[in-house]
Phi, psi and omega in degrees: 000137176290154176279128176201168176228155177238149171250138186209164169233159179211170179051051176055039176084006178279346181229135174254138185218148174226142174214152186212145164253131188229024186305311185288321182295314179292327178298323177293318179300317181296321180289321182291322186255355179053047179289148172271165193309310182297318176296321179300316180297316182293315180292318184294319177296320180291319180293323179295312177296324179295317184290327175292317179295327175297325178297342178278350178272183180227158170053234184267011180298149181224161184222142175235130175241132181231132178243121186229094191250002178083005180271176186299337182289339182079215182277139172244122188226139178218138174248142177213165177224184184285355188258005178087014178267139179212150176215160181188167177203167173232153185295319181238087185294335177269061180242130183202144176225166170300159179297150182284187187292343178254016173076024178246161174299132189279066180298319179302317179297320181291317184282319188086167182238000182262072184186205186222159167251122179242135175239126177240124184248124178256102183252029176083005177263165182295320180256133180278151170280133179226132175233143178216135175226156175290146180293143179255335182215334186077007179271357177084296182300312179300324183294316177290329170302314178294323178301310182300321181292317187270320187266327184246000180049042177240101180307125184213159171236124180247124174237126178219145180206155180218130173251131184247137179285162177304332181268017175078358171286168183269124180277316183196146176206147180175186179177181182211156170225122179244128185232136179275131175280154180302135178088006184296143182291143177300325179297325181293313181299314179300319182291323179290320179299320177296321179291321178298324180288328184270353182267142176304162180300157182305314184303324181289319176301315179298317181297328179279005172086017182294139171276166175303320183294317180291326176300314183294326177295345177287332187252336192234161178243148180056051181286127180240109182285121179267328186199148177242136181221136178288144181241135178203153172288121177214124179263148180261008182288160175198167179296324178299314179299314181290332174298319178296323181293322179293319177304318183294344176296331180101159186303316186300311183292321177296321179299321180295324175299315183294317182287319189279318182239341178073006183191172174206150172240133180241134182244135174277133183296321189291313187240357178069011173296134181251132180243131188259137178239123178281171180299318183298320179292319177297320181293328175291318176294325177299317179297320180296325184289347177278352176088000000 
């Protein structure tokens, strides 16, 4: 199944919903960073929530989500935009633990719970919108649910899941965000809550081949799909961007690279792509750094 997300409304517009399958996208992140299972789950869940939140934006708008819980995995970070593009990384990709007491990957232990979830939205204005909440579980989905309630005052349910194969590749990944619109009937809220409790975890639905549309039908009635959008791992790095980063280091540091190594390699955190700079290229950047 191709990776894609859908935007929908239900209950005569009282509920807004998004759902996505992200198996290939999370799989590419796993391959690029060689993440171990627990790290893959943390990164995959965060990227899935991030790309769905990106779908709530418009045009060239972008969003960055960062989870910093004090656990051994370090920072979990994902960037996404309104076009369905997402990228992400974790500080310590080779992080893994035994399954927790309910037989699931112990994401909370890896992420930690003594920290924050931060969301930054770049909507083309000089000042970016930024919201931050304390982590409530480190399981990612619960933390994003809390974020929507506290930072955006939008009652929401966020479900994200990742299943990992024995060889560390990704078997299935996906998620949903269901949001209540102002004035929603209490009966609607109660019905959705009951369905959410009775439905298997997102990762199981994905493994069973559920499409985003079918997933939403598990929780909602009268689902009206408004839009379908392709989802993919896509990084915005380039040699030009990294050249500018090297220039920003200043003349002295660039000169030290030339004298000590005669070359330089710069690696992108998000996609692990490495860019090589020769001595001649560094000398050119050194001249540019002088203005």
